[in-house]
N, C-alpha and C positions, 0 to 999 in steps of 0.2 A: 589712228583715225585720219580721214581725209581732212586736210586743212582747207577751209574755203579758199577758192582760187583768188589770187590777187586780182582785183577788179576795181573799176572806178567807183567812187563813193556813190551810193544809191543804187548799185546793181548787185545782183545775186544770181547764182546758178539755180535753175528750177529744182534740181535734186536737193541742193542745200536748203532751199526755202521749205520744201516739203518736210525734210527732217527737222528743221527748226520749229515749224508749226506743230508737228506731232509731239516733240519733246516738251513744248510749252504746255501741252494738254496732259502731260504726265505719262506719255507712252515711253516705254523702255524696250519693247519687243515688237518685232514684225514677223508674222507667220506667213509662210508661203512656199511655193515651188518655183524654181527658176525656169526660164525659157528664153529663146533667143531675142524675142522682142522686148524683154525686160531685163536682159543681162546687165546692161550698163547701170541700171538703177540698183540692181542687186549688188553689183561691185561697189557702188557708192555707199549703199547701206552697210556693207561689210567693213568699210573703213570709217564709219560714223560711230557715235556713241550708242546707237540703237543696235540691239542684238537681233540678228536674223535667226529665226527658228525654222529650219527646213523640216517639213512634215513629209510623210510618205506619199500623200495624195492631197490634191487641192481641197477636197471636201474636209479632210482632217484639219487643214489650215483654217478654213472658214469657221468650223465649229470651235477650234481653239481660240480664234480671235473673238468670237461671240462670248465665250465664257470669260475671257480676259476683260472684255468691255463691261460685263455685268459686275465685276469686282473692282476694276480700275476706273471705269467711267468712259473709256474709249479704247477700242481695239483696232488693229490694222491687219489686213491680209493683202498679200502682193502676189500677183500671178501674171502669166503671159497671156497673149491675146487668143481668143477663140477657144482653144482646147483647155486653157486654164480658166478663163473667165466664165465660160458656160458651165464648168464643173462646180463653180461656187454659186451659181444662181440659186440652188436649193438652200444653202446656208444663209445667203443674203435674204432670201424670202423669209426664213425663220427669224432672222434678226429684225426684219421689218415688223413681222407679226407680233413679236414679243418685245418690241421697243428696246432694242439693244444697239447702241451707237457704234457701228463698225465702219471704218474707212476701207473701201475696196480700191486698190491701186492696180491698174492693169497696164502693161506695156501694149504697144500697137505698132503696126508698120510705120516707118518714117513718112514724113509728108512728101518727100520727093518720090518715095516708092509708091505712095498712093496716087500721085499725079501721073506716074508713068503708065498706069493701067495694067501693070503686069499681074499675072495670076500668081498670087502669093499663098504659101501654105498657111493654114489655120484661118483663112478668110472664107466667109460664106456670104454670098450675094454682095452687098455693098459694105464699105468700111464703117458705116455708121450703125450697122445692125446690132453690135454688142451694146453700144450705148443705149440704143432704143429699147433693148430688152431690159437693161438695168433701170431705165426710167420708170418701169412698172414695179421695181423692187426696192427703190430707194426714195429719199425725200429730195435729193439733189444730185445732179450729174455735171461733170465738166470734162471736156476734151481740151488738153493744153496745146492748142494749135495756133494760138495767137500770142506772140511774145509780149505784146503790150498789155495783155489782160491776164497772163498766166498766174501771177501771184494773187491778183484779186479773185480769180476763180478758185484757187486753192483755199483762200480764206473763206470765200462764200460757202463752199461745200462743207468744210470742216466746222464752220460756225453752225451750219444747218444741222449737222449730226449732233452737236452739243445742245442746240436749242430744242430739237424735236426728239432726241434720244432714239434715233433711227439711223439705218445705214445710208451711206453716200458713196458715190462712184467717181473716181478720177482716172482718166485715160491719158497716158503719156506716149505720144509718138516717139519712137526710139531716137530719132535725130534731134529731139527737143530736150532730152534728159539733162544735158550739161550746158544748155544754152544760157548765156548771160542775158538777164532781163531786168527791167527796172523794178526796184523794191518799192512797193506802194507806201504811201503815207497812211498811218493807222487812222481809221475812221470808225471808232466804236459805234455799233448800232444801238439805238435806244431799246431797252428791253420792252417787250410787249406788255401791255397793261389790261386789266379788266375794265369793263364799263362800270364806273363808280356807282351810279344808282342801282344798276342791276345786281352788282355784288352786294350792296347793302340790303336789298330786298331778299336775296337768297340767304344771307346770314340771318336776318330777322326771322324768316320763315323756318329755317333749320333750328334755330334756338327755340322757337315756339313748339315745334314738334318734339324736341328733346325734353323740354320742360314738362310736357304733358305725358311723357313716357314713364312707365314704372319698371320696365325690364328691357332696356335697349341693348343692342349688340353693335359693336363697331367692327369694321373690316379694314385692315391695312393692306392696300393693294400694290400691285406692281408699279403703278405710276407714282405712288408715294415714295417708293424706293428709288426709282430712276431719277426723280427730280430732287432728291436730297431732302425730302420733307419729313423723314422719320423722326428726327429730334422734336420738331414742332408737333407732329401728330401724337407722339408718345406723351408729350407734356399735356396735351388736351385730354388724352385717355386717362392718364394717371391722376390728373387733378380732379376728374369726376368719377374715377374708378369704374370706367365703362368696360364691361366684359368684352373681350376682343378675340376675334377669330381671323383666320386667313383661308384662302383657297389654295389648291395645289400649286398654282403658278406663283403664289406669294409666300409659300412656306418659308419660314425664317425671317420674314420681315420684322417679326418681333421674337425675342427669345421665348422659347417654350417653357422657360422657368420663371417668366415674368408673372407677377401676381394677378394681372388682368387677363392672361391668356387662357382660353377655354378649349381650343382645339382647331383642327383643320376641318373646314366645312366643304363638302363636295356632294351635296344631295344625298342620294342613297348609298354612296360609298363611305359616307362619314360614319364615325362611331355613333351608335344610336342615341346616346345621351347628348352628344353635340348637335346632331340633326334635330332632335326634339327641341332643344333649347333655342337654337337659331330660328327655327320655323315658327316658334310660338312667341318670339320677341315682338313687342309692340312698336319698336322703332329700330330700323337698321341704318347705321351711319356708314356708308360705303365710300371710303376714301381711296379712290384710284384703282379698284380691282377691275379686271376684264371679265365680263359675264359671258364666258365662252361655254361651249357644250361640255368640254372636259372639266372645266372649273366647276360647272354645275352638275357634275356626276352624270354625264350623258343626258342632260336636261331633265334630271329627276328632282331638281331642287323645287321647293315650294316657297317662293318669296313673293309676298304681296306688294305690288308697286306702291300702293297708297301708304305703306308704312316706311318707305325708303327715302333716304337722302343720299343720292348717288352723285358724287363729284368726280369728274374726269378732267382731262387736261384743259379743255376749252369750254366746259359746260357743266352746269349743275341741274339735276332733276330732283324735285321734291314732290312726292306723290305723282300726279299727272301733269305737273307744271314744269316747264323748261325755262332755264335762265341761261341764255346764250351770252357769249363773250365774258364769261366768268372763268378766270384761270384757276387751276387747282391750287397753285401756290398761294394766291391771294385769299382764296376761300379758307384754306387750312389755317393760315396765319390769323385771319380775322376770327374764325371760330375758336381758336385757341385762346383768344383774349376775351371771349364773350362770357357772360355770367350764366354758368350752367349749374344745375343741381348735382349732387353726388349720388352715386348708386352703390356705395360700398357695402350695404347690408344685404345685397341680393345673393341668393344661393346659386352657384354656378357648377357646371360639370367639373369633375376633378381629373386633372391630367394624370395618366398612369405614372407610377413611380419608376423613374429611369434607373434607380439604383437597386431595384429588386434583384435578388440573387438568382442567377440562372444556373441550373445544374443539368448536365447532360444525362439523359436516360441511357443506361447501358444497352448496347447492341440494338439501338432504335434508329430507323431510317429518318433522315432529316425531312421535315415538312416545311412548306413555305412559311406558315405561321411561326413555327419554332425558329426558323432561320432569322426572321426579323426580330423576334424577341431577343435572340442572342446578339444581333447587330446593335440593338438598342443599348445593351450593356457594353458594347465595344466602343461606343462613341466617346471621344475625349474632347477637351476644350479646344484643341487645335484641329479637329476633324471638320472637313467640308464634305458633305454628302452630295454626290452627283448621280442622279438617277435617270436612266434611259426610259423612254415611254414604254408602256405595258405594265406587266405585274411588278417589274423592278421599281417602277414609280408608285404604283398603287400600294404596294406593300410598304413603301417607305413613308407614306403619308403620316403614319403614327409614330415614326421614329422621333425620339425626344431630342431634337437638335438644341444646342445650348445657347448659341449666340446668333445675332442677326447675320445675314449673309452666309449661313452655315449649310445652306441647301440650294442646289441648282438643279432645275429640271425644265425641259422644254415642253411644258404641260399644255400649251395652246397649239402650236404648229405640229408638234409631236413627230418629228422626223427621227426614225430609228437610226442608231449609230452615233448619236450626239455625245454620250457620256465619256467614252474613252478619250477621244481627242479633246473634249472639254476639260478633262483633268489636267492636260498639258497647260492650257491657257490659265486655268485657275491657280495651279501651283506656281507658275511664273509670275502671275499677278500678285500673289501673296505667298511668298516662300515659307511663311510661318504656319501655313495650313497644309495638312496632309489630306489628299483626297481619298475618300472611300467611294469607289465607283461601283454602282449596282447596274448590271446590264444583263439582258436576256441573251441566250445563245444565238438567236437569229440576228439580233442587233450587233452582237460582238463580231459575227462573221462579216459584217459590212465595213467596220472601221477598226477592228481589233489590232491590225498591224501597226497602228499608231503607238502601241506599247514600245515598239523599237525606237520611236521618237522620244518617248519618256526616258528610256535607258540612255539614249544618246546625250541627253541634256541633264542627266543626273537626277531625275525625278523619281519619286518612290510611292506612287499610289498603291492602295490596296484594292484590287479589282476582284469583285465577286461576280462570277458568271452563273446565272440561274439557268442551269442546264436541264431543260425539260424537253429537248429534242424538237423544238419548233416554236411556233407563234401561239402562245396560250390564249391571249385575248381574242384572236380570230377564231380559235377553236371553240370558244364559248359562243361566238356568234354563228358560225357555220363550220362544222367539223368536216375534215377531209384531208387526204394525203398531201394536198397543196399547202397545208400549214406545217408540214414537217421539214426539218433541215437535216443535212448529213451530219452525223455526230463527228466532231473533231476530237483529237487528243489535245485538249486545251492545255493540259499541264506540260506538254512537250514544247510549248511555244517559247518558254523562257530559254530553253536550250537553243532553239532556232534563232532567237533574237540575241543570244549571247549574254544574258544577265538576268538577275532577279531570281525569286524563289517561287515554286509552285506547289500546290496541294490538291490532291484528289479527295473529295469528301463525299462519303455515302452515309455516315452515321453522325449522331449528335456528338459523340466523343471525338470523332475526327474534326468536326466543325469547331468545337471548343478548343482543341489543341492547336488547330491552324490559326485561329484568331489570336490566341495568346502569343504564338510565335510571331505573327505579323505585327502585333502591337509592340513587341520588343525589337523588331528588326528595322534597320534603316534601308533595307532593300525594297525594290518593287516586289509586291507579292500578288500572285494570281491564284485564286481559289476556284476550282471547278466543283461547284456544288450540284450534285446529281439528284434531281427531283423527279417525282412521279409526273409523267406528261400531263396528267389531268388534275394535279394539285394546284391550288390557287391561294392567294392571300385573303385574309378576312375582308379587306375592302372590296376586292374583286368579287368575292362570293356574295357580299351584300348587294352589289350592283346586279349580279346575275339573278339573284332572287327577285329583285325589283322588276326586272324585265321579264321574269318568268322563262328565262332561257332553259331549254331542255338540258343542255350540257351543264348549266349552272345548278339546276335542281339535282342532277345526278351527283355533282360535286358536293353539294350541301348535305347529301345523305350519307357521305362517307364518314 
């Protein structure tokens, strides 16, 4: 590794300081693609204790860093200026929308180069354009162009990522990378606090609504996960035996084997018993979920605001009253200490048995419903499911994940191509977990080449390609040839990439045999599951029926 350069007491090289601050936050890996404006920093990273993970493309690096952040608490992606930075604008936007703390580090032309006014490659309009773009995608940005402020700026933006659980941006002119600068004196910021009287009023009113309830339902949401509040929230739920659901974005916030868990709620996409139970509840305790269109089943949810206690990062709403300057952490901790009744005698939906024996039907084509039934039996204690948007995710909603953090999906921003590169970040963040990647063929064609990155770094996901020759969800909305994709020979890709095992699956017997082999194998496994182009998961069929889609009605008749 690089030894910090001998320097006067109280000084440090900028690159050393960045590495030091990232390691302090638990980061061990940096994902990225090198380029000339960031080569010095890459060289420095390669000699540090941080492992550089070179992906095939910058977007793959961004998605990998996002998944890493969701499991480790902070992710890092490093790219060159312009052609690299702009390619991760999409992944950074997703991290912002889904509250994932990712540090974006971009090289830039040197300060002397910028002053010269030369026409440099990768530059558009002015030198501040990339930073200005990322101002709209992050909670903090910094350009390290002032030696006197460089370290303070690094601290400011990394602290902002940790405080807000959202991405930040650091730009390093290449002639500043190894510059000696003054090390700042540590000045810990006072943690933000709730307004005391408003917090007390919110807790009192929430307790009153819960005491009056006969059949409440709690939701554990994304913000509860991001801010480390699950232990306290679970203590609150367990003490009062409150039936608990999650939305698609929050799946695995609670183990689905937990005695209080009742299912995934997503409006009309939900299992009918879960939908009926949630929508007939007389009180909903919403701890940190994002009430987005996808989370609410395409806005098919029927949730009455007057029955809701909705706590988010800076605000609580109870019925139609809003309590500003009440932080989620303070509200959850206070409510967990409140005197609440128990609801243990309430009858709740029964979670399907994950251990039900699945037997293949001889010479029978695989359907989407049967595929997910078999995948449910495939799950092990060390499996982390990573689902791409579309029917890969909708079908996965009822998979019986066993532990918290066992399911990752970009169910809000919903950028296709997330799952394959996300498996890289997930397995490096927690090597004890083996990813099960669920991805449609259209999404796979966007980022599937990142399987070569998995092989390069010795990773072994099980990748299931739902091969239905196109974009199924869009077909249900508006059918047409524009939703078709060119069929690939997916099973041949392991040969192209030089490693792993592949399987072509048309029948239930082939599916069963392939998953049994994959479970016993230490290799990367790629399953090309060939499906009827108009088949769909039960969840997507339920949604199609709700919307009265013509394509959905035709599917439901099959």
